[in-house]
C-alpha angles and dihedrals in degrees: 000000000000116000116221111227114208119199113229119229113261124213110239092214103047102019088228122138124238125202113251111260112269115259114247116240117232129231105026108263116254092244093061096048095088099131115101091239090071088064092044091052091049089062085073103095126208099227095210099051097025093227131123110257092243095052089044090056098238095125108080100175142346120206120183121190129162094345096311122113120205113192122191112200146146133214127231088253137001088242095054105150090204096057096105091049092047093048093051091048094050094050090049092051092050091049088060089061113096121272093000107138102167137019128205119192122199117192112207132186097198110110096027112226115251136167091271088070090067113104105273096235092050090045091052090051094045103036099023093230 
């Protein structure tokens, strides 16, 4: 097995090396989804796959600050015919959460959603692996 060697970035001023920034895990792991709004968001069901958007792995991150919710998410495909409905339902669910006055949803394509983002337990039941 060949080991890949990655060169660490070097500061031009000091010549010291800095560790590469940690790669962000998408979606947020189950053990970190402790706030009640994760459960509320998971009530939004993707009609094609019949799974909640959180279990499906479409919600990459949620940030709440001063009554404003910012949701970073993806869709299963850029041509998702249910995107407008999902976005409207996600916004409505977040507005049910206490003290949320506004919701901004950012749809991203990096990383691209794939079946690995589905909750592991559900993936095991659905796909058998």
